[in-house]
N, C-alpha and C positions, 0 to 999 in steps of 0.2 A: 217440394219434391226432393227425393234424395236417392242415392245409390251407394253401395259399399265400395270402398277402395281398400281391400284387404281387411284389417280389423277396424278401420275407420269408416265413418259415414260422411259423405259429401252432400251438403244440402244446397239447393238453389232456390232463391226466392221466386214466388209466383205473383204476378201483378194482379191487383184487384180489378174486378170488372169495371170497365169504363175509364180506367187509368191509361194515360199515354204509354205506349210500349217503349221502354227504355232498356239499356243494357242491364241485365239481371245480376244481382249480387250473389256471392257464393261463400260458403264457410265449411269447415271440416270439424267434425266431432270425433275426438279420440276416445279410446276405451276408458280413460280415467274421468270422462265426462267433461273435459275442457273443450271449449269451442274457439277456433281461430279463424279469422277472416282470410278469404282467398281472393285472388284477383277477380274482377268482374268478368262475366262472359264477354268474349270479344266481338259479339255482333248483337244487333237489336232485332228482336223478332220473337216468334213463338218456338219453344223448344221442349225437349224431354231429355232426361239424363239416364245413363246406363253404366253399370260396372264394366270395366275392361281390365281384367286382372286386378292388379294393385292400384289401378288408377280409375278414372271415369271419363266418359265422353259425353258431350252434349250434341244433339242434332235436331234440326228442324228447318224453319224458314227464316231467312234474313231479309228484313225490310230494305227495299232499295229506294224508297222515297218517304217523305215525312208522313204521308197519310197511311203508309204501310198497306196500300192496296195492290202493290206489286212486290214480288219477293223472289228469292232464289234459294236453292238448297244450300245448307251450310252445316259443317261439323267442326268440332274442336275437341282436342284431347288435352287433359290436364298433364302438365309436364311432371317428370319424376321428382323434381325438387319442389313442385307445387308453387313455383314463383310466377308461372305464366300458363296461358292456354295456347296450344299450337293449332293454328288453322290447318284443316286437312284438305287435300285435293279431292274434289268430287266431280262427277259428270256435270257439265253445265246444263242445268235444268231450270227453266223459268216457270214459276207457279203463279196462278192468279185465282182470285175468288177465295172462298172458304176452303181451307186445306186441313184435313184431319191428321193429327200427329199422335203417335203412340209408341211407347217402348214396352212391349208386352211380356218381357221375360220375368220369371220368378227365380229366386235363389241367387247363388253366387256364380259368376261366369267370367270367362276370359275374353269373350267377344261380345260387344254390344249389338243389340238388334233394334232397329228403328223401322216403323211403318209411317211413311210420309206421303200423303196423297195416295196415288196409286202405286208407289214404289216401295220396295223392301230393301233395306241397306244394313250391312254388317260392318262393324268397326273392329279391326284387329289391334292387339297391343302395339304393333308397329306403326299404327296410324293409317294403314291401308283401308280404304272404304270399298267394299265389294257389294254385288247384288246377288244374294242367294237365290236358288231356284224357287219358283212360286209353288203354291199348293199343288200336289200331284194329281188332284181329282178334277174332273170336268167341272166347269162353272155351273152346270145345271144340277150338280149333285151337292148335297149338304155335307159339309166336313166339320169335324171337331178338331181344334188345334191346341197344342200345348207347347210353349217355348220355355223349357226348363233348363237353366244353366246354358251350356253350349249346344244343347240338343233340342231340335224341333221335332215334334211328333204330330202326325195327322192320321185321323181315323174317319172313315166314311160312314155316313148314316143314311137310312131311308125311312120315310114316313110309314107308320103303321096304319093301314086303312081302318076307319072307324074311330080314330082317336081325335077327330076334329074338335077344336075348341075355339069358338069365335070365328069360325070359317077357316082356321088354320090347323094343320096337323100338329098335334102337341107331343106325340110320343114317337121317338125315333128308335130304330133298331140298327145296331152296328153290323156292317157287312164288309166283305173283302179283307184285305191285309192292312195291318197297321204299318205306316210308313215313317221312316226316320231320316233325318239329315243332320250333319255336324256343321256348325258355323265355321269351324276351323278348316274345313275342307269343302268349300262350296262347289269346287269342280267335280266332286264325287256325286253330287245330286242326291236324290232320294233313294233309299233302299228298303226292302221289305223286312219287317220283323216277323212275318208269318201271319196266318189268318187270325182274326179275332174269334173268341169263343162264341159258340152258337147261343142265340136267345138273349143277348145283352141288350136291354132297352133302357132308355133314359128320357126324361121330360126336360131336356136341356139343363140337366143338373150334373154336368161334368165338373170335375175339380182338378185343376192343374197345380201340382205341388213340385217341390224341388226334385224329388226322385221318383214321382209317380203321377200317373194320369188315371183318374178314377171316374166311374160312372155309377150314379145312384138311381135306384128304382125302388121306392118304398124303403124297407129295411135292408135291402140288398145293395152291397157295394162291390163292384167288379173293378179290380185294380191292375193296371199295367205297370210293372216295374220298368222304368225307362232305362236303367243301367243294364239289366239282364235280358229284357225283352219278354219276360215271363208274366203270365196272367195269373191272378188268384182271386178268390172270392171270400168275403167276410160279411158279418152283420154290421150295420151302422145305424145310429140313431139321429143322423144329421138332418134328414128331411123332417122328422118329427120335432126336433129341437128348433128348427127354423120356422116350422109351420107353413112351409111352402115347398112343393116339389120342383120348382124352377128357381135356380139361383145362379148368379153371375158374380164372381169375385175377381177384381183386377189385381195386378201385381203387388200393390201395397195393401191388399186385403188378405194375403196369405204369407206364411213363412214356415220354415222347417228348422228345427234345432240343428246345431252344428254336427252332432253325432247321428242325425237322421232318425232318431227314435220318436220324436214328437212333432206333430204338425200343429199349426196355429191358424185360426181364421179370425177375421174381424167382422162382426155382424151387429149392425145398429150401435156401434161404439163399444161393444163388449168383445173382449178377447176370449175365444174358445180354444181349448186344446184337445188333441186326439191322441190317445195312447196306442201302442202297437196292436191292441185287440180290435181297434176300430171305433171305440166309444169316444164320443165328444162330450166335454164337460165345460161349463162356463168357469172362467177364472175370475180372480178378484180385480183384474186389470181392465181399464177402459182406455180407449185410444181413438185417434182419427187415422192412423196409418201404422203398418208394420214394416220393419226393415230387417234384412239379414246381412250380417257381416261375417267375416271368417271367425269371429270370436263369440258372437251372441245374436239373439233375436231381440230387437228393440221395439217397444211400443211408443209411439209419439203422439202427444196430445197437443194439437194446434192451438187450443184456447189458452193453455198455460205455457206453451213452447217448452215442454219438458219431455224427457225420455225416461222410460222405465225398462229395465232388463227383465224379459219374461222367460228367456231360455238362453243357456250358455253351454260351454264345453263340459 
């Protein structure tokens, strides 16, 4: 797993299934392709990594016994000189049992976002750990979320009667106002971007990119520009290309070029690119993960441990 630190990419090793949980090693890849070792992560446990400006933070659970069946919340920030990791002050939280850990952001950002167990945490460049406001919708309502850079977007959806598939409603229609919050100003909470356009439906085929949050329905793509708050519509061949109206891409499955003109997706090991018209095309590149830095989009092949630049300035 990795995250951008300005033009560089910091990678943290992931333990194999069944291996004892030990302090994880880390390394940095610079734009010239060289790789240098970094100090190991200063705690033993399960973690995720996230960009924090020109540095990175790791966050997760720290084992408090050899069996690692008891743990506490832990965060660390890579120092400016990259010679050490600084442990961060966090609320004292005891965790037990199986805890889900995620860092859901896409793109480049100044504040790291972590979802650990039932908590949401943001790490600022100063090392301050805060707890941003939770989803603005009632827990009984379906919400679509996008964490793009330092901005989180939430849109409410309601099931369309008659769209049941396997006993579950499969088609959702967007309702209400799109809501947005800034990780750099957690005290400001959520604010409205205005109502969603009428008649926008999706079969859980939303796509969170660095500058946009889009919803697909057949050949129709309705796009929210996260920077301006404006909605637009265009044709898209993505559903046809994937052969499935339902798709879910994690943070390492999407990327956007530095100039914002081209989006990239990773599907079954194949890198796809989208031009400004909305058309998706398979590229020559294969990969197991996509990463964005301030200089380039990198495709990483875990089998060969190599990087290929697929998009740059």
